[in-house]
C-alpha positions, 0 to 999 in steps of 0.5 A, spaced: 500 500 500 502 506 498 502 512 502 498 519 499 503 524 496 505 530 500 506 536 497 509 543 500 502 546 500 499 541 505 505 541 510 504 546 516 507 553 515 513 552 520 515 545 516 515 548 509 519 554 512 524 549 515 525 546 508 525 553 505 531 555 510 535 548 509 534 549 501 537 556 502 542 555 506 545 550 502 543 552 495 550 556 493 553 558 487 559 554 484 565 558 485 570 560 480 576 556 478 581 560 483 584 556 489 581 562 493 574 562 491 574 554 491 576 554 498 571 560 500 566 556 497 568 550 501 568 554 507 561 557 506 558 550 504 561 547 511 559 552 515 552 553 512 551 545 512 553 545 520 547 550 521 543 545 518 545 539 522 544 544 528 537 546 526 535 539 524 538 536 531 534 541 535 528 539 532 529 531 531 532 530 538 531 536 543 524 538 541 525 545 539 519 548 535 520 547 528 518 555 526 524 557 531 529 553 528 527 555 521 528 563 523 534 561 527 537 558 520 535 563 516 538 568 521 545 564 521 544 563 513 544 571 512 550 572 517 554 567 512 553 571 505 557 568 499 563 572 499 567 569 493 566 569 485 561 565 483 562 561 476 560 565 471 553 562 468 552 564 461 547 559 459 552 556 455 552 561 450 560 562 450 
């Protein structure tokens, strides 16, 4: 027996907000080809991934409120901006 499909609009707002916060935390542009940019990309991704793990652990294991975890993760992500040169995406025109 298969379970019914679950879509984002059928989830509680707080759960959808946490899913969006997770997406926004780890959806960062690829770095340009310099060592400096690749290192900076790895540093941002590692730090933001740690934030995601902290937020999820709080919700899953420490009974934190989902909405509060989403707000915290959004704030942490905002404090860790992409500070490297992204890979130039020209849509394949060059």
